[in-house]
All heavy atoms as TSV, in Angstrom:
chain	resi	resn	atom	element	x	y	z
A	1	MET	N	N	161.945	178.494	38.837
A	1	MET	CA	C	162.815	178.165	39.928
A	1	MET	C	C	163.591	176.895	39.588
A	1	MET	O	O	162.971	175.902	39.159
A	1	MET	CB	C	161.956	177.932	41.173
A	1	MET	CG	C	162.770	177.635	42.384
A	1	MET	SD	S	161.786	177.377	43.898
A	1	MET	CE	C	161.018	178.890	44.170
A	2	PRO	N	N	164.868	176.932	39.664
A	2	PRO	CA	C	165.649	175.744	39.305
A	2	PRO	C	C	165.266	174.516	40.201
A	2	PRO	O	O	164.719	174.696	41.306
A	2	PRO	CB	C	167.089	176.130	39.642
A	2	PRO	CG	C	167.084	177.642	39.522
A	2	PRO	CD	C	165.754	178.052	39.973
A	3	ARG	N	N	165.564	173.334	39.749
A	3	ARG	CA	C	165.134	172.125	40.404
A	3	ARG	C	C	165.704	171.995	41.832
A	3	ARG	O	O	164.999	171.579	42.767
A	3	ARG	CB	C	165.564	170.923	39.614
A	3	ARG	CG	C	164.766	170.711	38.355
A	3	ARG	CD	C	165.195	169.490	37.650
A	3	ARG	NE	N	164.414	169.299	36.413
A	3	ARG	CZ	C	164.611	168.384	35.566
A	3	ARG	NH1	N	165.554	167.478	35.758
A	3	ARG	NH2	N	163.849	168.313	34.484
A	4	VAL	N	N	166.927	172.398	41.989
A	4	VAL	CA	C	167.597	172.237	43.323
A	4	VAL	C	C	166.853	173.195	44.305
A	4	VAL	O	O	166.556	172.771	45.432
A	4	VAL	CB	C	169.106	172.593	43.290
A	4	VAL	CG1	C	169.693	172.653	44.670
A	4	VAL	CG2	C	169.805	171.559	42.434
A	5	GLU	N	N	166.632	174.406	43.932
A	5	GLU	CA	C	165.944	175.344	44.803
A	5	GLU	C	C	164.501	174.815	45.173
A	5	GLU	O	O	164.099	174.938	46.326
A	5	GLU	CB	C	165.853	176.740	44.208
A	5	GLU	CG	C	167.180	177.472	44.178
A	5	GLU	CD	C	166.984	178.869	43.683
A	5	GLU	OE1	O	166.039	179.597	44.053
A	5	GLU	OE2	O	167.820	179.300	42.862
A	6	ARG	N	N	163.855	174.298	44.182
A	6	ARG	CA	C	162.533	173.743	44.390
A	6	ARG	C	C	162.546	172.556	45.358
A	6	ARG	O	O	161.709	172.434	46.236
A	6	ARG	CB	C	161.852	173.375	43.094
A	6	ARG	CG	C	160.457	172.810	43.260
A	6	ARG	CD	C	159.522	173.919	43.760
A	6	ARG	NE	N	158.258	173.255	44.156
A	6	ARG	CZ	C	157.758	173.349	45.356
A	6	ARG	NH1	N	158.314	174.065	46.307
A	6	ARG	NH2	N	156.655	172.733	45.652
A	7	ALA	N	N	163.573	171.709	45.181
A	7	ALA	CA	C	163.730	170.556	46.061
A	7	ALA	C	C	163.984	170.987	47.537
A	7	ALA	O	O	163.438	170.395	48.465
A	7	ALA	CB	C	164.836	169.678	45.561
A	8	ILE	N	N	164.809	172.023	47.683
A	8	ILE	CA	C	165.080	172.564	49.027
A	8	ILE	C	C	163.770	173.127	49.614
A	8	ILE	O	O	163.469	172.851	50.783
A	8	ILE	CB	C	166.175	173.602	48.993
A	8	ILE	CG1	C	167.537	172.899	48.648
A	8	ILE	CG2	C	166.321	174.308	50.353
A	8	ILE	CD1	C	168.592	173.914	48.285
A	9	ARG	N	N	163.053	173.867	48.838
A	9	ARG	CA	C	161.807	174.497	49.338
A	9	ARG	C	C	160.826	173.424	49.739
A	9	ARG	O	O	160.139	173.477	50.715
A	9	ARG	CB	C	161.250	175.427	48.218
A	9	ARG	CG	C	159.968	176.046	48.518
A	9	ARG	CD	C	159.829	176.977	49.680
A	9	ARG	NE	N	160.922	177.812	50.052
A	9	ARG	CZ	C	161.165	178.253	51.265
A	9	ARG	NH1	N	160.365	177.940	52.270
A	9	ARG	NH2	N	162.173	179.044	51.526
A	10	HIS	N	N	160.763	172.334	48.916
A	10	HIS	CA	C	159.919	171.196	49.266
A	10	HIS	C	C	160.306	170.541	50.527
A	10	HIS	O	O	159.453	170.239	51.411
A	10	HIS	CB	C	159.897	170.182	48.150
A	10	HIS	CG	C	159.029	168.943	48.413
A	10	HIS	ND1	N	157.657	169.037	48.405
A	10	HIS	CD2	C	159.368	167.707	48.745
A	10	HIS	CE1	C	157.227	167.843	48.732
A	10	HIS	NE2	N	158.190	167.015	48.913
A	11	ALA	N	N	161.590	170.389	50.810
A	11	ALA	CA	C	162.068	169.814	52.051
A	11	ALA	C	C	161.693	170.689	53.237
A	11	ALA	O	O	161.316	170.179	54.278
A	11	ALA	CB	C	163.589	169.590	51.958
A	12	ILE	N	N	161.836	171.960	53.046
A	12	ILE	CA	C	161.455	172.888	54.127
A	12	ILE	C	C	159.987	172.843	54.403
A	12	ILE	O	O	159.549	172.746	55.561
A	12	ILE	CB	C	161.882	174.363	53.754
A	12	ILE	CG1	C	163.373	174.536	53.707
A	12	ILE	CG2	C	161.281	175.393	54.740
A	12	ILE	CD1	C	163.863	175.779	53.103
A	13	GLU	N	N	159.185	172.847	53.413
A	13	GLU	CA	C	157.713	172.767	53.565
A	13	GLU	C	C	157.301	171.484	54.264
A	13	GLU	O	O	156.445	171.509	55.142
A	13	GLU	CB	C	156.999	172.950	52.210
A	13	GLU	CG	C	157.103	174.355	51.592
A	13	GLU	CD	C	156.635	174.449	50.199
A	13	GLU	OE1	O	156.046	173.427	49.718
A	13	GLU	OE2	O	156.852	175.488	49.622
A	14	THR	N	N	157.934	170.377	53.835
A	14	THR	CA	C	157.596	169.067	54.447
A	14	THR	C	C	158.019	169.042	55.894
A	14	THR	O	O	157.236	168.634	56.774
A	14	THR	CB	C	158.292	167.939	53.688
A	14	THR	OG1	O	157.863	167.959	52.321
A	14	THR	CG2	C	157.963	166.621	54.235
A	15	ALA	N	N	159.197	169.527	56.185
A	15	ALA	CA	C	159.703	169.496	57.602
A	15	ALA	C	C	158.818	170.454	58.435
A	15	ALA	O	O	158.459	170.098	59.582
A	15	ALA	CB	C	161.150	169.968	57.630
A	16	TYR	N	N	158.505	171.616	57.873
A	16	TYR	CA	C	157.710	172.580	58.566
A	16	TYR	C	C	156.324	172.040	58.995
A	16	TYR	O	O	155.829	172.320	60.067
A	16	TYR	CB	C	157.551	173.839	57.790
A	16	TYR	CG	C	156.990	175.040	58.519
A	16	TYR	CD1	C	157.815	175.788	59.338
A	16	TYR	CD2	C	155.658	175.375	58.294
A	16	TYR	CE1	C	157.265	176.879	60.022
A	16	TYR	CE2	C	155.163	176.533	58.974
A	16	TYR	CZ	C	155.936	177.234	59.832
A	16	TYR	OH	O	155.467	178.335	60.452
A	17	MET	N	N	155.772	171.292	58.091
A	17	MET	CA	C	154.429	170.754	58.314
A	17	MET	C	C	154.448	169.528	59.250
A	17	MET	O	O	153.523	169.308	60.043
A	17	MET	CB	C	153.748	170.322	57.000
A	17	MET	CG	C	153.511	171.494	56.100
A	17	MET	SD	S	152.446	172.737	56.754
A	17	MET	CE	C	150.920	171.920	56.854
A	18	LYS	N	N	155.526	168.747	59.304
A	18	LYS	CA	C	155.522	167.480	60.022
A	18	LYS	C	C	156.304	167.587	61.365
A	18	LYS	O	O	156.039	166.793	62.237
A	18	LYS	CB	C	156.187	166.378	59.154
A	18	LYS	CG	C	155.346	165.995	57.962
A	18	LYS	CD	C	155.912	164.875	57.259
A	18	LYS	CE	C	154.973	164.489	56.092
A	18	LYS	NZ	N	155.449	163.300	55.358
A	19	MET	N	N	157.180	168.554	61.512
A	19	MET	CA	C	158.024	168.619	62.660
A	19	MET	C	C	157.245	169.288	63.844
A	19	MET	O	O	156.574	170.299	63.644
A	19	MET	CB	C	159.224	169.530	62.413
A	19	MET	CG	C	160.544	168.974	62.854
A	19	MET	SD	S	161.877	170.121	62.549
A	19	MET	CE	C	162.565	169.456	61.043
A	20	PRO	N	N	157.283	168.679	65.007
A	20	PRO	CA	C	156.674	169.326	66.169
A	20	PRO	C	C	157.315	170.693	66.464
A	20	PRO	O	O	158.484	170.921	66.162
A	20	PRO	CB	C	156.927	168.370	67.358
A	20	PRO	CG	C	157.266	167.067	66.681
A	20	PRO	CD	C	157.888	167.435	65.367
A	21	ASP	N	N	156.515	171.592	67.070
A	21	ASP	CA	C	157.010	172.944	67.319
A	21	ASP	C	C	158.299	172.954	68.147
A	21	ASP	O	O	159.210	173.792	67.898
A	21	ASP	CB	C	155.945	173.741	68.029
A	21	ASP	CG	C	154.764	174.081	67.142
A	21	ASP	OD1	O	154.923	173.978	65.887
A	21	ASP	OD2	O	153.691	174.412	67.649
A	22	GLU	N	N	158.394	172.152	69.165
A	22	GLU	CA	C	159.607	172.118	69.996
A	22	GLU	C	C	160.862	171.694	69.277
A	22	GLU	O	O	161.961	172.219	69.497
A	22	GLU	CB	C	159.422	171.278	71.250
A	22	GLU	CG	C	159.110	169.826	71.032
A	22	GLU	CD	C	157.676	169.523	70.903
A	22	GLU	OE1	O	156.839	170.418	70.932
A	22	GLU	OE2	O	157.317	168.331	70.687
A	23	VAL	N	N	160.702	170.853	68.245
A	23	VAL	CA	C	161.861	170.403	67.407
A	23	VAL	C	C	162.233	171.583	66.455
A	23	VAL	O	O	163.415	171.884	66.299
A	23	VAL	CB	C	161.517	169.162	66.627
A	23	VAL	CG1	C	162.697	168.817	65.733
A	23	VAL	CG2	C	161.336	167.989	67.587
A	24	MET	N	N	161.211	172.204	65.872
A	24	MET	CA	C	161.468	173.358	64.983
A	24	MET	C	C	162.236	174.420	65.778
A	24	MET	O	O	163.228	174.994	65.243
A	24	MET	CB	C	160.178	173.929	64.434
A	24	MET	CG	C	159.553	173.098	63.399
A	24	MET	SD	S	160.506	173.040	61.842
A	24	MET	CE	C	160.060	174.530	61.101
A	25	TYR	N	N	161.831	174.699	66.992
A	25	TYR	CA	C	162.494	175.707	67.802
A	25	TYR	C	C	163.936	175.349	68.071
A	25	TYR	O	O	164.841	176.162	67.983
A	25	TYR	CB	C	161.727	176.039	69.028
A	25	TYR	CG	C	162.365	177.071	69.906
A	25	TYR	CD1	C	162.279	178.416	69.551
A	25	TYR	CD2	C	163.125	176.756	70.988
A	25	TYR	CE1	C	162.872	179.384	70.274
A	25	TYR	CE2	C	163.731	177.738	71.761
A	25	TYR	CZ	C	163.609	179.043	71.393
A	25	TYR	OH	O	164.236	180.005	72.155
A	26	SER	N	N	164.140	174.044	68.395
A	26	SER	CA	C	165.484	173.628	68.762
A	26	SER	C	C	166.424	173.629	67.543
A	26	SER	O	O	167.635	173.871	67.664
A	26	SER	CB	C	165.504	172.253	69.429
A	26	SER	OG	O	165.136	171.249	68.447
A	27	VAL	N	N	165.854	173.462	66.344
A	27	VAL	CA	C	166.662	173.449	65.133
A	27	VAL	C	C	166.907	174.890	64.613
A	27	VAL	O	O	168.015	175.293	64.314
A	27	VAL	CB	C	166.032	172.655	64.061
A	27	VAL	CG1	C	166.741	172.767	62.677
A	27	VAL	CG2	C	165.986	171.144	64.448
A	28	PHE	N	N	165.850	175.704	64.557
A	28	PHE	CA	C	165.899	177.040	63.934
A	28	PHE	C	C	165.900	178.155	64.901
A	28	PHE	O	O	166.034	179.344	64.523
A	28	PHE	CB	C	164.759	177.189	62.928
A	28	PHE	CG	C	164.878	176.209	61.782
A	28	PHE	CD1	C	163.992	175.149	61.731
A	28	PHE	CD2	C	165.834	176.363	60.850
A	28	PHE	CE1	C	164.045	174.253	60.689
A	28	PHE	CE2	C	165.912	175.470	59.823
A	28	PHE	CZ	C	165.019	174.431	59.699
A	29	GLY	N	N	165.694	177.901	66.202
A	29	GLY	CA	C	165.696	178.991	67.185
A	29	GLY	C	C	164.546	179.947	67.009
A	29	GLY	O	O	163.478	179.592	66.563
A	30	ASN	N	N	164.858	181.184	67.325
A	30	ASN	CA	C	163.829	182.231	67.248
A	30	ASN	C	C	163.497	182.667	65.809
A	30	ASN	O	O	162.644	183.485	65.629
A	30	ASN	CB	C	164.262	183.480	68.076
A	30	ASN	CG	C	164.294	183.169	69.515
A	30	ASN	OD1	O	163.525	182.341	70.005
A	30	ASN	ND2	N	165.211	183.865	70.216
A	31	SER	N	N	164.220	182.185	64.837
A	31	SER	CA	C	163.971	182.669	63.457
A	31	SER	C	C	162.689	182.072	62.876
A	31	SER	O	O	162.273	182.524	61.785
A	31	SER	CB	C	165.195	182.322	62.576
A	31	SER	OG	O	165.319	180.882	62.490
A	32	VAL	N	N	162.124	181.041	63.500
A	32	VAL	CA	C	160.911	180.471	62.976
A	32	VAL	C	C	159.789	180.740	63.984
A	32	VAL	O	O	159.878	180.395	65.162
A	32	VAL	CB	C	161.049	178.975	62.787
A	32	VAL	CG1	C	159.728	178.322	62.335
A	32	VAL	CG2	C	162.095	178.691	61.682
A	33	SER	N	N	158.753	181.394	63.524
A	33	SER	CA	C	157.562	181.673	64.400
A	33	SER	C	C	156.340	181.773	63.489
A	33	SER	O	O	156.451	181.781	62.287
A	33	SER	CB	C	157.771	182.963	65.171
A	33	SER	OG	O	157.739	184.066	64.316
A	34	ALA	N	N	155.190	181.814	64.129
A	34	ALA	CA	C	153.983	181.944	63.348
A	34	ALA	C	C	153.975	183.266	62.505
A	34	ALA	O	O	153.502	183.368	61.380
A	34	ALA	CB	C	152.771	181.963	64.257
A	35	ASN	N	N	154.670	184.324	63.025
A	35	ASN	CA	C	154.701	185.647	62.347
A	35	ASN	C	C	155.693	185.575	61.203
A	35	ASN	O	O	155.464	186.177	60.161
A	35	ASN	CB	C	155.081	186.722	63.290
A	35	ASN	CG	C	154.003	186.913	64.362
A	35	ASN	OD1	O	152.818	186.594	64.186
A	35	ASN	ND2	N	154.439	187.391	65.475
A	36	LYS	N	N	156.840	184.946	61.397
A	36	LYS	CA	C	157.922	184.979	60.423
A	36	LYS	C	C	157.736	183.885	59.349
A	36	LYS	O	O	158.276	183.980	58.261
A	36	LYS	CB	C	159.348	184.802	61.045
A	36	LYS	CG	C	159.636	185.954	61.955
A	36	LYS	CD	C	161.012	185.773	62.584
A	36	LYS	CE	C	161.404	186.898	63.453
A	36	LYS	NZ	N	162.706	186.754	64.079
A	37	GLY	N	N	157.062	182.809	59.656
A	37	GLY	CA	C	156.818	181.733	58.694
A	37	GLY	C	C	158.038	180.790	58.593
A	37	GLY	O	O	158.814	180.664	59.533
A	38	LYS	N	N	158.134	180.100	57.473
A	38	LYS	CA	C	159.150	179.094	57.261
A	38	LYS	C	C	160.488	179.732	57.073
A	38	LYS	O	O	160.616	180.872	56.635
A	38	LYS	CB	C	158.788	178.240	56.075
A	38	LYS	CG	C	157.537	177.453	56.236
A	38	LYS	CD	C	157.193	176.762	54.917
A	38	LYS	CE	C	156.291	177.692	54.202
A	38	LYS	NZ	N	155.331	177.168	53.281
A	39	PRO	N	N	161.574	178.989	57.408
A	39	PRO	CA	C	162.925	179.516	57.180
A	39	PRO	C	C	163.248	179.592	55.695
A	39	PRO	O	O	162.623	178.930	54.863
A	39	PRO	CB	C	163.819	178.445	57.859
A	39	PRO	CG	C	163.063	177.171	57.841
A	39	PRO	CD	C	161.600	177.651	58.009
A	40	THR	N	N	164.154	180.459	55.374
A	40	THR	CA	C	164.645	180.616	53.960
A	40	THR	C	C	165.463	179.412	53.609
A	40	THR	O	O	165.902	178.616	54.500
A	40	THR	CB	C	165.481	181.874	53.795
A	40	THR	OG1	O	166.695	181.714	54.591
A	40	THR	CG2	C	164.770	183.100	54.241
A	41	ASN	N	N	165.670	179.234	52.320
A	41	ASN	CA	C	166.484	178.091	51.849
A	41	ASN	C	C	167.875	178.174	52.527
A	41	ASN	O	O	168.429	177.187	52.961
A	41	ASN	CB	C	166.702	178.144	50.350
A	41	ASN	CG	C	165.462	177.739	49.612
A	41	ASN	OD1	O	164.389	177.533	50.196
A	41	ASN	ND2	N	165.532	177.701	48.269
A	42	GLY	N	N	168.483	179.375	52.516
A	42	GLY	CA	C	169.843	179.514	53.117
A	42	GLY	C	C	169.885	179.181	54.581
A	42	GLY	O	O	170.782	178.497	55.094
A	43	HIS	N	N	168.888	179.610	55.337
A	43	HIS	CA	C	168.806	179.311	56.765
A	43	HIS	C	C	168.628	177.870	57.011
A	43	HIS	O	O	169.184	177.259	57.926
A	43	HIS	CB	C	167.744	180.196	57.458
A	43	HIS	CG	C	167.819	180.116	58.938
A	43	HIS	ND1	N	166.752	180.174	59.703
A	43	HIS	CD2	C	168.884	180.076	59.762
A	43	HIS	CE1	C	167.104	180.131	60.991
A	43	HIS	NE2	N	168.417	180.075	61.001
A	44	PHE	N	N	167.810	177.216	56.196
A	44	PHE	CA	C	167.584	175.776	56.301
A	44	PHE	C	C	168.848	174.990	56.092
A	44	PHE	O	O	169.163	174.122	56.891
A	44	PHE	CB	C	166.466	175.337	55.337
A	44	PHE	CG	C	166.136	173.882	55.401
A	44	PHE	CD1	C	165.226	173.473	56.381
A	44	PHE	CD2	C	166.616	172.970	54.482
A	44	PHE	CE1	C	164.865	172.155	56.432
A	44	PHE	CE2	C	166.256	171.639	54.582
A	44	PHE	CZ	C	165.396	171.250	55.551
A	45	ILE	N	N	169.591	175.390	55.075
A	45	ILE	CA	C	170.858	174.689	54.723
A	45	ILE	C	C	171.848	174.847	55.851
A	45	ILE	O	O	172.506	173.870	56.255
A	45	ILE	CB	C	171.412	175.210	53.391
A	45	ILE	CG1	C	170.557	174.727	52.277
A	45	ILE	CG2	C	172.858	174.720	53.203
A	45	ILE	CD1	C	170.824	175.390	50.950
A	46	VAL	N	N	171.941	176.053	56.401
A	46	VAL	CA	C	172.907	176.318	57.533
A	46	VAL	C	C	172.456	175.469	58.742
A	46	VAL	O	O	173.335	174.840	59.356
A	46	VAL	CB	C	172.914	177.840	57.858
A	46	VAL	CG1	C	173.627	178.039	59.188
A	46	VAL	CG2	C	173.651	178.609	56.752
A	47	ALA	N	N	171.228	175.455	59.090
A	47	ALA	CA	C	170.763	174.658	60.219
A	47	ALA	C	C	171.016	173.187	60.074
A	47	ALA	O	O	171.486	172.497	60.951
A	47	ALA	CB	C	169.251	174.903	60.454
A	48	VAL	N	N	170.759	172.649	58.873
A	48	VAL	CA	C	171.018	171.235	58.637
A	48	VAL	C	C	172.541	170.932	58.675
A	48	VAL	O	O	172.951	169.935	59.264
A	48	VAL	CB	C	170.408	170.826	57.244
A	48	VAL	CG1	C	170.835	169.391	56.876
A	48	VAL	CG2	C	168.886	170.844	57.316
A	49	ALA	N	N	173.313	171.828	58.132
A	49	ALA	CA	C	174.787	171.636	58.177
A	49	ALA	C	C	175.294	171.670	59.636
A	49	ALA	O	O	176.151	170.843	59.959
A	49	ALA	CB	C	175.494	172.737	57.376
A	50	GLU	N	N	174.751	172.533	60.451
A	50	GLU	CA	C	175.174	172.557	61.869
A	50	GLU	C	C	174.724	171.292	62.565
A	50	GLU	O	O	175.520	170.768	63.425
A	50	GLU	CB	C	174.521	173.761	62.538
A	50	GLU	CG	C	175.194	175.073	62.146
A	50	GLU	CD	C	174.525	176.312	62.851
A	50	GLU	OE1	O	173.535	176.118	63.591
A	50	GLU	OE2	O	174.973	177.381	62.547
A	51	ILE	N	N	173.551	170.782	62.284
A	51	ILE	CA	C	173.136	169.496	62.909
A	51	ILE	C	C	174.037	168.351	62.532
A	51	ILE	O	O	174.453	167.609	63.354
A	51	ILE	CB	C	171.654	169.171	62.480
A	51	ILE	CG1	C	170.672	170.155	63.081
A	51	ILE	CG2	C	171.277	167.795	62.875
A	51	ILE	CD1	C	169.289	170.120	62.587
A	52	ILE	N	N	174.392	168.279	61.217
A	52	ILE	CA	C	175.271	167.258	60.766
A	52	ILE	C	C	176.620	167.345	61.426
A	52	ILE	O	O	177.208	166.346	61.925
A	52	ILE	CB	C	175.370	167.255	59.241
A	52	ILE	CG1	C	173.997	166.807	58.627
A	52	ILE	CG2	C	176.498	166.334	58.752
A	52	ILE	CD1	C	173.885	167.031	57.119
A	53	SER	N	N	177.151	168.606	61.451
A	53	SER	CA	C	178.463	168.804	62.055
A	53	SER	C	C	178.509	168.455	63.572
A	53	SER	O	O	179.346	167.763	64.023
A	53	SER	CB	C	178.874	170.268	61.908
A	53	SER	OG	O	180.074	170.518	62.557
A	54	ASN	N	N	177.483	168.925	64.276
A	54	ASN	CA	C	177.394	168.580	65.753
A	54	ASN	C	C	177.202	167.133	65.916
A	54	ASN	O	O	177.770	166.541	66.887
A	54	ASN	CB	C	176.277	169.375	66.376
A	54	ASN	CG	C	176.585	170.840	66.525
A	54	ASN	OD1	O	177.769	171.249	66.485
A	54	ASN	ND2	N	175.545	171.656	66.590
A	55	TYR	N	N	176.405	166.474	65.094
A	55	TYR	CA	C	176.184	165.079	65.261
A	55	TYR	C	C	177.472	164.267	65.005
A	55	TYR	O	O	177.765	163.368	65.785
A	55	TYR	CB	C	175.086	164.593	64.260
A	55	TYR	CG	C	174.761	163.115	64.443
A	55	TYR	CD1	C	173.979	162.672	65.543
A	55	TYR	CD2	C	175.231	162.178	63.553
A	55	TYR	CE1	C	173.716	161.359	65.705
A	55	TYR	CE2	C	174.962	160.825	63.704
A	55	TYR	CZ	C	174.177	160.433	64.795
A	55	TYR	OH	O	173.915	159.080	64.957
A	56	GLU	N	N	178.244	164.633	63.971
A	56	GLU	CA	C	179.459	163.951	63.682
A	56	GLU	C	C	180.474	164.171	64.807
A	56	GLU	O	O	181.226	163.252	65.145
A	56	GLU	CB	C	180.005	164.418	62.356
A	56	GLU	CG	C	179.260	163.913	61.167
A	56	GLU	CD	C	179.806	164.438	59.870
A	56	GLU	OE1	O	180.600	165.413	59.845
A	56	GLU	OE2	O	179.456	163.868	58.846
A	57	GLU	N	N	180.495	165.319	65.379
A	57	GLU	CA	C	181.486	165.634	66.432
A	57	GLU	C	C	181.089	165.056	67.762
A	57	GLU	O	O	181.976	164.561	68.542
A	57	GLU	CB	C	181.706	167.153	66.592
A	57	GLU	CG	C	182.318	167.775	65.356
A	57	GLU	CD	C	182.391	169.301	65.514
A	57	GLU	OE1	O	182.238	169.864	66.676
A	57	GLU	OE2	O	182.641	169.971	64.502
A	58	HIS	N	N	179.850	165.104	68.105
A	58	HIS	CA	C	179.386	164.765	69.476
A	58	HIS	C	C	178.332	163.679	69.558
A	58	HIS	O	O	177.881	163.306	70.634
A	58	HIS	CB	C	178.895	166.040	70.190
A	58	HIS	CG	C	179.824	167.164	70.188
A	58	HIS	ND1	N	181.054	167.227	70.802
A	58	HIS	CD2	C	179.709	168.327	69.426
A	58	HIS	CE1	C	181.623	168.346	70.524
A	58	HIS	NE2	N	180.873	169.031	69.747
A	59	LEU	N	N	177.835	163.300	68.349
A	59	LEU	CA	C	176.702	162.358	68.311
A	59	LEU	C	C	175.485	162.804	69.088
A	59	LEU	O	O	174.858	162.132	69.819
A	59	LEU	CB	C	177.175	160.957	68.794
A	59	LEU	CG	C	178.245	160.300	67.955
A	59	LEU	CD1	C	178.616	158.963	68.569
A	59	LEU	CD2	C	177.825	160.137	66.478
A	60	ILE	N	N	175.184	164.158	68.970
A	60	ILE	CA	C	174.103	164.780	69.630
A	60	ILE	C	C	173.183	165.412	68.640
A	60	ILE	O	O	173.706	166.148	67.799
A	60	ILE	CB	C	174.579	165.881	70.629
A	60	ILE	CG1	C	175.469	165.189	71.738
A	60	ILE	CG2	C	173.420	166.612	71.276
A	60	ILE	CD1	C	176.117	166.192	72.615
A	61	LEU	N	N	171.925	165.197	68.748
A	61	LEU	CA	C	170.939	165.866	67.916
A	61	LEU	C	C	170.310	166.973	68.774
A	61	LEU	O	O	170.168	166.821	70.000
A	61	LEU	CB	C	169.822	164.930	67.500
A	61	LEU	CG	C	170.363	163.803	66.502
A	61	LEU	CD1	C	169.247	162.792	66.229
A	61	LEU	CD2	C	170.826	164.437	65.182
A	62	PRO	N	N	169.891	168.076	68.202
A	62	PRO	CA	C	169.453	169.240	68.975
A	62	PRO	C	C	168.160	168.971	69.745
A	62	PRO	O	O	167.849	169.700	70.704
A	62	PRO	CB	C	169.220	170.354	67.902
A	62	PRO	CG	C	169.086	169.609	66.608
A	62	PRO	CD	C	169.887	168.359	66.766
A	63	TRP	N	N	167.404	168.008	69.398
A	63	TRP	CA	C	166.122	167.762	70.088
A	63	TRP	C	C	166.224	166.636	71.155
A	63	TRP	O	O	165.251	166.192	71.679
A	63	TRP	CB	C	165.008	167.484	69.072
A	63	TRP	CG	C	165.325	166.408	68.103
A	63	TRP	CD1	C	165.189	165.096	68.203
A	63	TRP	CD2	C	165.885	166.651	66.843
A	63	TRP	NE1	N	165.647	164.442	67.131
A	63	TRP	CE2	C	166.061	165.370	66.200
A	63	TRP	CE3	C	166.267	167.754	66.082
A	63	TRP	CZ2	C	166.607	165.249	64.897
A	63	TRP	CZ3	C	166.802	167.584	64.796
A	63	TRP	CH2	C	166.925	166.318	64.259
A	64	GLU	N	N	167.413	166.157	71.352
A	64	GLU	CA	C	167.634	165.105	72.385
A	64	GLU	C	C	167.978	165.673	73.695
A	64	GLU	O	O	168.550	166.696	73.823
A	64	GLU	CB	C	168.683	164.096	71.931
A	64	GLU	CG	C	168.222	163.298	70.785
A	64	GLU	CD	C	169.258	162.210	70.364
A	64	GLU	OE1	O	170.414	162.354	70.662
A	64	GLU	OE2	O	168.826	161.256	69.723
């Protein structure tokens, strides 16, 4: 696995383990559950990009 992909996977695993469930739901919606597991690299990147875009436009974070 290339380094970038591994770094993204590590970020996902770290966030998944440390983030409270309500924050995970607000960031990833219904796509993250005990049955489905962690988000894919692509879904994680899209979610982070949306958070950054929304924050820059409205200064709002999804869990506030």
